[in-house]
N, C-alpha and C positions, 0 to 999 in steps of 0.2 A: 271707576276705581274698584267697585265691587265686582263688575264683570271681569276685569283683568285678574283679580284674585281668584274668582271661580274658574276661569279658563285655565289659569296656572295650576291650581290645586286639583280640580276635577279631571282634567284631561291628562295631567301628568306629562305634558309636552314641554314644560319649561316656560320661559318668558316669551310672550308674543306681544308686539305692539298693537294695542287696540285703540283705534281712533275713529272718528266720524268720517264718513265718506260723502256727506251731504253736499250737493251742488246747488248753488243758488239759481233760481229761475228768473231770468230777465223778463222785462215787460212783454217781450215778444212771445213768451210761452215756450221757447226752446231752451234746452239745457245749455249752460255756459260751457265753453270748451274746457276740457280737462287740462290741468297743468302738465307740462312735459315730465315724463318719468325717465329715470335712469335705465338705459338699456342693459341687458345682461352682458357681462364682460367689461363694462365700463366702470365698475366699482368692485370692491372686495370686502367681504365681512371677515374680520379677524376675530375669531372666537377666543376669549381669554380663559375659558375653562371648557372641558369636554363633558361636564356634568349637566349642563343646561343647553337645551336646543333654543336657537334664536330664529324667529320668523320675521319676515318683512312684509308689510302691507303695501298697497298701492300708494297710500299717503307717505310712507317712508321712502318709497322710490321717488316720489315727487320732491320730498325734502332733500334727498341726496342730490338731485339735479339742481335744486335751488342753491345748495351750498357749494356747488362746483365753481371754481375760479377759472379765469381765463388762462393764467400762466403759472399757477401755484397749486401743487398737490395739497389736499386737505385731509385731515383725520378727524372724524366725528365720533365722539363717545356716545354710541347709540344706546347702550344700557350698561349696567355694572358688569355684564358678562361679555360684551362685544363692542368693538368699534368698527367703523366703516372707513376704508381707505378709498379716497375719491381723487383719481388723477385729474389733472387740469384738462380743459377743453383742447388746448394745444396738443397735449400728449395723446388724447384719444382720437384726434383727427389727423395726426401725423402719419405719413406713409410708413408702413411696416409695423404699426401698432399691433401688438398681440393681445387678444382678449385675456382678461385676468381670470384666474380660477375664482368661482363664486364665493368660496368659503375656505379659510385656512385656519389652522390652530396656531396661535402665536401669543406674544406678550405685548 
């Protein structure tokens, strides 16, 4: 919480999601496989204000993929300043799917 506050205030870059990226070590001593992450063009950040910049971490990309549904588009309220549009798996694997713009200003 303090780190988020300091990054927001000292950097002047707006709100950035700060989470732990620790990966558990199994008994074999090898790192556990990373969770799947949303690929560019398969989600869209809808900024609700242009006064704050919004950043995504690898944890947020994994969360986007975790929330993706098979047949239904999902909208995730990522922060008070942005939401993420997450098309369904069926939409992004359909022939003719056009990658989405990474960020748009909207309501």
